[in-house]
C-alpha positions in Angstrom: 145.3 51.0 93.9 146.6 50.0 97.0 143.2 48.4 98.7 143.9 47.0 102.2 142.4 43.0 102.8 142.2 44.1 106.4 141.0 47.9 107.4 142.5 49.3 109.9 140.8 50.6 112.9 138.7 53.0 111.8 137.8 52.1 108.7 134.8 49.8 106.9 134.7 48.6 102.9 131.5 48.1 101.4 131.4 45.6 98.5 129.6 47.2 95.3 129.8 44.4 92.8 133.8 43.7 92.0 135.5 46.8 93.4 134.6 48.1 97.3 134.0 51.2 98.2 135.8 52.9 100.9 134.8 54.6 103.6 136.7 55.9 106.4 137.3 58.4 109.2 138.7 61.6 108.5 139.7 65.0 110.5 136.3 66.1 109.1 133.9 63.2 109.3 132.7 59.9 107.4 134.3 60.1 103.8 133.8 57.6 100.9 135.2 56.5 98.0 132.4 55.2 96.4 134.0 53.7 92.7 131.8 54.6 89.2 130.0 52.0 87.8 130.6 52.8 84.4 134.4 53.3 84.6 136.9 50.7 86.0 139.0 53.2 88.3 136.4 56.4 88.8 135.9 57.1 92.0 133.5 59.7 93.5 134.5 61.7 97.6 131.9 62.2 100.2 132.6 63.4 102.8 129.4 63.1 105.5 127.1 62.1 102.8 128.4 65.8 100.1 129.8 65.2 97.0 133.1 66.4 97.5 134.9 65.2 94.0 135.5 62.9 91.6 138.3 61.4 89.8 139.8 59.7 86.9 142.8 57.6 87.3 142.7 56.9 83.6 141.5 60.2 82.3 142.2 62.6 84.8 141.6 65.3 82.0 137.8 63.9 82.5 136.0 66.4 85.5 132.4 65.1 85.8 131.0 67.7 88.1 129.2 71.1 86.9 131.3 73.0 88.8 135.0 70.7 88.4 134.3 71.5 84.7 133.6 75.2 85.2 137.2 75.6 87.0 138.4 73.7 83.9 137.8 76.3 82.6 140.0 78.7 83.9 142.9 76.1 83.9 141.7 75.8 80.5 141.7 79.7 79.8 144.5 81.2 82.4 147.7 80.9 80.0 147.9 80.2 76.5 147.5 75.7 75.6 149.7 73.5 77.3 152.0 76.6 78.9 152.8 75.3 82.3 151.2 76.7 85.4 151.9 77.4 88.7 148.8 77.0 90.6 148.1 76.7 93.6 144.9 74.9 95.1 143.0 76.0 98.3 140.8 72.7 99.4 141.9 69.1 98.5 139.3 66.7 97.6 140.8 64.2 96.0 142.8 67.0 94.0 141.1 66.3 91.1 141.5 70.3 89.9 145.2 69.6 90.7 145.3 66.0 88.3 143.6 68.0 85.6 146.2 70.7 85.4 149.0 68.6 85.0 147.3 66.5 81.9 146.2 69.6 80.4 148.9 71.6 81.5 152.2 69.7 81.7 155.5 70.9 83.5 153.0 72.3 85.9 154.5 73.0 89.5 151.6 72.7 92.2 150.7 72.7 96.2 147.8 71.9 97.5 146.6 73.1 101.0 144.5 70.6 102.4 143.8 70.8 106.5 141.8 67.3 106.6 145.4 65.6 107.1 143.1 62.1 107.1 141.7 62.9 104.0 145.3 63.7 102.7 146.7 60.6 103.2 143.0 58.3 102.6 143.4 60.0 98.6 147.0 59.6 98.5 146.3 55.7 99.1 143.5 55.1 97.4 143.3 57.4 94.3 147.6 58.4 94.6 148.6 60.8 92.1 151.0 60.0 89.2 154.6 59.9 90.0 155.9 62.3 87.3 153.1 64.9 88.7 154.6 68.3 89.6 152.0 68.2 93.0 153.2 69.0 96.8 150.1 67.8 99.2 150.8 70.3 102.1 148.3 70.0 105.6 147.5 73.2 106.3 144.9 75.8 107.3 144.1 77.3 103.6 145.0 80.8 104.7 147.8 79.6 106.9 148.8 77.6 103.6 148.4 80.8 100.8 150.4 82.6 103.5 153.7 80.4 102.8 153.2 81.2 99.5 156.3 83.6 98.0 155.3 86.4 96.4 153.9 86.6 93.1 154.5 82.9 92.6 151.2 81.7 91.6 149.4 81.7 88.1 146.9 80.5 89.7 144.9 80.3 93.2 141.7 77.8 92.9 139.5 77.9 96.4 137.3 75.1 97.1 137.0 74.9 100.4 134.3 73.7 102.6 134.4 72.5 106.2 130.7 70.8 107.0 129.6 71.8 103.4 130.2 75.9 104.3 132.8 77.8 102.9 134.9 78.7 106.4 134.2 82.7 107.7 138.3 83.7 107.3 138.3 82.0 103.3 135.4 85.2 102.8 137.2 88.7 103.8 138.9 91.2 102.0 141.8 90.7 104.2 142.5 86.8 102.9 141.7 88.2 99.6 145.1 90.2 100.1 146.7 87.3 100.4 145.5 86.0 97.4 146.6 89.2 95.6 149.9 88.9 97.2 150.5 85.5 96.0 149.7 86.1 92.3 151.5 87.1 89.6 150.8 90.4 87.9 147.9 89.0 85.5 147.3 86.0 87.7 143.8 84.7 87.7 142.2 83.9 91.8 138.8 81.3 90.9 136.8 80.5 93.7 134.0 77.7 94.0 131.0 79.1 96.1 127.5 77.8 97.1 124.3 79.5 98.1 120.8 79.6 97.6 118.1 82.0 98.1 117.7 85.4 98.7 121.7 84.5 97.9 123.0 86.8 100.1 126.5 84.8 100.6 127.0 85.1 97.0 126.4 89.0 96.0 128.8 90.0 99.2 131.6 87.4 98.1 131.5 89.1 94.6 131.4 93.0 96.2 134.8 91.4 98.2 136.1 90.3 95.3 135.9 93.9 93.2 137.2 95.9 96.3 140.7 93.8 95.4 139.9 92.7 91.5 139.5 95.3 88.8 137.9 92.4 86.4 135.4 89.6 87.7 133.8 87.4 86.4 130.7 84.8 87.6 129.9 81.4 86.2 126.3 79.9 87.3 123.6 77.9 86.7 120.9 80.2 85.7 118.5 79.0 88.5 120.7 79.6 91.0 121.0 83.3 89.6 117.4 83.7 89.9 117.7 82.1 93.4 115.2 79.1 92.5 117.8 76.7 94.0 121.0 76.5 96.1 123.5 75.3 94.4 127.8 76.4 93.2 129.0 79.7 91.8 132.7 80.0 90.1 134.1 83.7 90.9 136.3 84.0 88.6 138.8 87.6 89.4 142.3 89.1 88.2 144.3 92.5 87.7 144.1 91.9 84.3 141.1 90.9 81.4 139.4 87.9 81.4 138.9 85.9 78.4 134.7 86.1 79.3 133.8 85.6 75.9 135.8 82.1 75.4 133.6 81.6 78.6 130.6 82.5 77.8 131.2 80.0 74.7 132.4 77.1 77.1 130.2 77.2 80.0 127.4 77.8 77.5 128.2 74.4 75.8 128.4 72.3 79.0 126.5 69.1 79.8 125.1 71.6 81.9 125.1 74.7 80.7 125.6 77.7 82.9 125.8 81.5 82.2 128.7 84.0 82.9 128.3 87.3 84.2 130.6 90.3 83.8 131.1 94.0 83.5 127.8 96.2 84.5 125.5 93.1 85.4 127.6 91.2 87.7 127.4 94.7 89.8 124.4 95.3 89.0 123.9 91.8 90.6 125.3 92.5 94.0 122.2 94.7 94.7 124.5 96.8 96.9 125.8 94.8 98.6 129.5 95.7 100.6 132.5 93.5 100.9 133.1 91.2 103.8 135.9 91.9 106.5 137.6 89.7 108.5 135.8 91.5 111.6 132.3 90.9 109.8 133.0 87.4 107.9 131.1 84.4 108.5 130.9 81.3 107.0 128.5 79.8 104.0 124.7 79.0 104.0 124.5 75.4 104.8 122.7 73.6 101.9 119.2 72.2 102.4 118.8 68.8 103.4 118.1 68.5 99.5 120.9 69.5 98.1 122.3 66.2 97.5 120.1 64.1 96.4 
């Protein structure tokens, strides 16, 4: 996997049994690639102590993080099984969802937009992509990169963008979602990984914002998160066409960490009267509590 015996300045490696962890400064902070003790070529990416992605190079269709499994369900249901997709990934991490899509939907054409160029170089070097995968990686701001996607090109847009464990403000507005809709083909699907905790004001606002631009919505989340009992992730799914909510519900309920799917009137009620967010009023998502990653 390209591990050098002579780390460059600014990079450290820590031994862990027969496999070494990789620790390197990137644009967004301190990145760590920690080897999985149970799988020979599996790694977890942390940035400044926050877990970002888990990748199994021998089995890219295996998704370990609960939010990534939920996004995987969206990939699975975005089109008939095996049909190639045009997919845009806003936020790269360790390219986990792009690898998953390439493995489960061969011949898919994908674009990853990741602002942290140093992180992209690290992941490319240590966790190389399958050379046969049709995946292009662009180092750019997510919204600026999205603006370069041709009109109606994407079957699927996945947003999983965090800076300092917070979603940047300019990726939370109706104007941002206008760009998403422009890039999506008719019937295309948008999915966003959101993080929030009590009182869930950010999450409610993001649902209201998406409802202002998409007629069909669903939310996949741990029931404890929806009840405002703890900080956690929720996956918001949106489209201009009916969503496969029944199958999403079945899959989410059968996960190792079961989740609930809200849609329709229940999801509208959940927003509690929150109003859409615009560029002029947008703020970053709340910072997670110190206990969130323990």
